C-alpha positions as CSV (number, residue, x, y, z in Angstrom):
1,M,-23.4,146.6,137.6
2,S,-27.0,145.3,137.7
3,I,-27.6,142.1,135.7
4,L,-30.5,143.8,133.9
5,L,-28.3,146.5,132.4
6,N,-27.0,145.5,129.0
7,P,-28.8,142.1,129.2
8,E,-27.5,141.1,125.8
9,R,-24.1,140.3,127.4
10,H,-25.5,137.3,129.0
11,P,-25.3,133.8,127.3
12,L,-28.0,133.1,124.8
13,R,-29.2,129.5,125.0
14,P,-30.9,127.7,122.1
15,P,-34.6,126.9,122.2
16,H,-34.1,123.2,122.7
17,D,-32.4,124.0,126.1
18,A,-35.9,124.5,127.5
19,L,-36.3,120.7,127.5
20,A,-33.6,120.4,130.1
21,L,-36.1,121.8,132.6
22,G,-38.2,118.7,132.6
23,A,-41.6,118.9,134.2
24,T,-42.0,122.7,134.8
25,A,-44.3,124.9,136.9
26,V,-44.4,128.6,136.4
27,L,-45.7,130.7,139.2
28,A,-47.4,133.9,138.2
29,P,-48.3,136.5,140.9
30,H,-51.2,137.8,138.7
31,P,-52.8,136.6,135.5
32,D,-50.5,138.0,132.7
33,D,-47.1,137.6,134.5
34,E,-46.8,134.1,133.0
35,S,-47.0,135.5,129.5
36,L,-44.9,138.5,130.1
37,G,-41.9,136.8,131.8
38,C,-42.1,133.3,130.6
39,G,-44.4,133.2,127.6
40,G,-41.7,132.1,125.2
41,L,-40.4,129.4,127.5
42,L,-44.0,128.1,128.0
43,A,-44.5,128.0,124.2
44,L,-41.3,126.0,123.7
45,L,-42.3,123.6,126.4
46,A,-45.8,123.2,124.9
47,E,-44.3,122.6,121.5
48,A,-42.1,119.8,122.8
49,G,-45.0,118.3,124.8
50,A,-43.2,118.7,128.2
51,P,-45.3,118.5,131.3
52,T,-46.0,122.1,132.2
53,R,-48.3,123.9,134.6
54,V,-49.0,127.6,135.2
55,V,-50.0,128.5,138.8
56,V,-51.6,131.9,139.2
57,V,-51.3,133.0,142.8
58,T,-53.6,136.0,143.2
59,D,-57.0,136.9,141.6
60,G,-55.7,140.2,140.0
61,C,-58.7,142.1,141.2
62,K,-56.8,145.2,142.2
63,S,-56.1,146.2,138.6
64,H,-59.4,148.0,138.3
65,P,-60.7,148.4,141.9
66,N,-63.2,151.2,141.1
67,S,-64.9,149.7,138.1
68,A,-68.7,149.5,138.3
69,A,-68.9,147.4,135.2
70,Y,-66.3,144.9,136.5
71,P,-66.7,144.5,140.2
72,A,-64.3,142.1,141.8
73,P,-66.2,138.8,141.1
74,R,-66.7,139.6,137.5
75,L,-63.1,140.9,137.1
76,R,-61.8,137.7,138.6
77,Q,-63.7,135.7,136.0
78,L,-62.5,137.9,133.2
79,R,-58.9,137.7,134.2
80,E,-59.0,133.9,134.6
81,A,-60.6,133.6,131.2
82,E,-57.8,135.7,129.8
83,A,-55.2,133.5,131.4
84,R,-56.7,130.4,129.9
85,A,-56.8,132.1,126.5
86,A,-53.2,133.1,126.9
87,V,-51.9,129.7,127.7
88,A,-53.9,128.3,124.9
89,A,-52.2,130.8,122.6
90,L,-48.9,129.5,123.8
91,G,-50.0,125.9,122.9
92,L,-50.9,124.6,126.3
93,D,-54.1,123.1,127.4
94,P,-56.3,125.8,129.0
95,D,-56.7,123.5,131.9
96,A,-52.9,123.6,132.5
97,V,-53.6,126.7,134.7
98,T,-54.2,126.5,138.5
99,F,-55.8,129.5,140.2
100,L,-55.0,129.8,143.9
101,R,-57.2,132.9,144.2
102,H,-55.4,134.7,147.0
103,P,-56.5,138.3,147.2
104,D,-54.5,140.7,145.0
105,C,-52.1,142.6,147.3
106,G,-53.3,140.4,150.1
107,L,-51.0,137.4,150.3
108,P,-50.6,136.0,153.8
109,E,-47.6,137.2,155.8
110,E,-44.7,134.9,156.4
111,G,-44.8,133.2,159.8
112,S,-48.6,133.3,160.0
113,P,-50.8,130.2,160.2
114,A,-52.4,131.4,156.9
115,F,-49.0,131.5,155.2
116,D,-48.1,128.0,156.4
117,R,-51.5,126.7,155.1
118,A,-51.0,128.4,151.8
119,A,-47.4,127.0,151.4
120,G,-48.7,123.5,152.1
121,E,-51.4,123.9,149.5
122,L,-48.9,125.2,147.0
123,A,-46.5,122.3,147.7
124,E,-49.3,119.9,146.7
125,V,-49.9,121.8,143.4
126,L,-46.1,121.6,142.7
127,T,-45.9,117.9,143.2
128,G,-43.9,116.3,140.4
129,A,-42.3,119.6,139.2
130,E,-38.7,119.2,138.4
131,T,-38.2,123.0,137.8
132,V,-40.1,125.9,139.4
133,L,-40.0,129.4,138.0
134,V,-40.9,132.3,140.3
135,P,-40.7,136.0,140.1
136,W,-37.4,137.6,140.9
137,R,-37.1,137.8,144.7
138,R,-37.1,141.6,144.9
139,D,-39.3,142.3,141.9
140,P,-40.8,145.6,143.0
141,H,-44.4,144.5,143.7
142,C,-45.7,143.1,147.0
143,D,-47.4,140.1,145.3
144,H,-44.2,139.3,143.4
145,V,-42.1,139.3,146.5
146,G,-44.9,137.4,148.4
147,T,-45.1,134.8,145.6
148,W,-41.4,134.2,145.8
149,A,-41.6,133.7,149.6
150,L,-44.6,131.4,149.4
151,A,-42.8,129.3,146.7
152,C,-39.7,129.0,148.9
153,A,-41.8,127.7,151.7
154,A,-43.6,125.3,149.4
155,A,-40.5,124.0,147.7
156,A,-38.9,123.3,151.1
157,Q,-41.7,120.7,151.6
158,M,-41.2,118.9,148.3
159,D,-39.7,115.4,148.4
160,E,-37.3,116.3,145.6
161,P,-35.9,119.8,145.6
162,P,-36.7,121.4,142.2
163,R,-34.4,123.4,140.0
164,W,-35.0,127.0,141.0
165,I,-35.2,129.8,138.4
166,E,-36.4,133.4,138.8
167,Y,-37.6,135.8,136.2
168,P,-37.9,139.6,136.2
169,V,-41.1,141.5,135.4
170,W,-41.1,144.9,137.2
171,A,-37.4,144.7,138.0
172,W,-36.7,145.7,134.4
173,S,-38.0,149.2,135.3
174,A,-35.7,149.3,138.3
175,A,-32.6,148.0,136.6
176,E,-30.4,150.4,138.5
177,G,-32.2,150.3,141.8
178,D,-31.9,148.1,144.9
179,A,-34.5,145.7,143.7
180,A,-32.5,144.7,140.6
181,P,-30.2,141.7,140.7
182,R,-26.6,142.6,141.1
183,A,-23.4,141.1,139.6
184,G,-22.6,137.8,141.4
185,E,-26.0,137.4,142.9
186,A,-27.4,135.1,140.3
187,Q,-26.4,133.3,137.2
188,A,-28.1,135.0,134.3
189,W,-28.8,133.5,130.9
190,R,-31.1,134.2,128.0
191,L,-33.3,131.8,126.1
192,D,-33.9,132.3,122.4
193,V,-37.6,132.5,121.8
194,T,-37.5,133.9,118.3
195,D,-39.4,131.0,116.8
196,V,-42.3,131.4,119.2
197,L,-42.4,135.2,119.6
198,D,-45.7,135.5,117.7
199,R,-47.3,133.1,120.2
200,K,-46.0,135.1,123.1
201,R,-47.4,138.3,121.6
202,R,-50.8,136.7,121.2
203,A,-50.7,135.4,124.7
204,I,-49.9,138.9,126.1
205,A,-52.7,140.4,123.9
206,A,-55.1,137.9,125.3
207,H,-54.9,139.8,128.6
208,R,-57.1,142.5,127.2
209,S,-58.1,144.0,130.5
210,Q,-54.4,144.8,131.1
211,T,-53.4,145.8,127.6
212,T,-56.4,147.7,126.2
213,A,-59.1,150.1,127.3
214,L,-61.6,147.2,127.7
215,I,-62.4,148.4,131.2
216,D,-63.0,152.1,130.7
217,D,-64.9,153.2,133.8
218,D,-62.1,153.3,136.3
219,P,-59.7,156.3,136.0
220,D,-57.3,154.6,138.4
221,G,-57.3,151.3,136.5
222,F,-54.1,149.7,135.4
223,T,-53.0,149.2,131.9
224,L,-49.6,148.1,130.6
225,D,-48.1,150.9,128.6
226,D,-46.2,150.5,125.3
227,E,-42.8,151.1,126.8
228,T,-43.4,148.3,129.3
229,L,-44.8,145.9,126.8
230,A,-41.8,146.5,124.5
231,L,-39.6,144.9,127.2
232,F,-41.4,141.6,126.7
233,E,-41.3,141.6,122.9
234,R,-37.6,140.9,122.6
235,P,-36.6,137.7,120.9
236,W,-35.2,136.3,124.1
237,E,-36.2,135.9,127.8
238,L,-33.9,136.4,130.7
239,F,-33.7,134.0,133.6
240,L,-31.8,134.1,136.9
241,E,-30.6,131.0,138.6
242,T,-29.6,131.3,142.2
243,R,-28.9,129.0,145.1
244,R,-32.0,127.3,146.3
245,P,-33.0,129.9,148.9
246,W,-34.5,127.4,151.4
247,C,-31.3,125.3,151.5
248,P,-28.4,126.3,153.7
249,G,-24.9,126.1,152.3
250,P,-22.5,127.9,150.0
251,F,-23.7,129.9,147.0
252,G,-24.1,127.7,144.0
253,F,-26.4,127.0,141.1
254,A,-28.6,124.0,140.3
């Protein structure tokens, strides 16, 4: 059975368990993934004053590729402003966000010189992180899979191997498909975010280009629908711990 089916069966950890993560970096493939998948965790870390950074990997400009009002440069500026507003709503300093600005749906391929350069740059950004959160390795979007791969290569270069935690975004919609985590593949646990749920909602709402009709001149533009948003308004967040994927050896958890 997929880990994402009947998620309430997984252990629910209290809010103060977030502090065990230490200095934390959350990698978001696009502006908004940090709020959707980890907004409650980020709010708890901010509340406790824990060292925290959000790293947005792509520019998100494919969400509305045909908008005349928001061509790519303006859309990038908008989405970055939304991300800063979102982390501020979570209680973080708006400058706690790093934008790598890789092209949306255009991350470098593994094995290429561009990939190696990008991994080295990311490793520098992650310096000092004790825990790294990344999208679930088979989250069904090319940028989510690409962010996971880039993070693996970057973490392998870090002096101290970080604790490795993955979070689902689009895998929720594929809970019974091949993309979803399967039993025994990861250790799943939930974090109670009840006390900071309002902050998480405000952070998600800050991404107005993705949650409203703010950009109304692109019939092919992307907007999160109510059914999808409801998945991220639950009073807990689900996290998946796996063996550090860049380390050989038997399956085990950090």
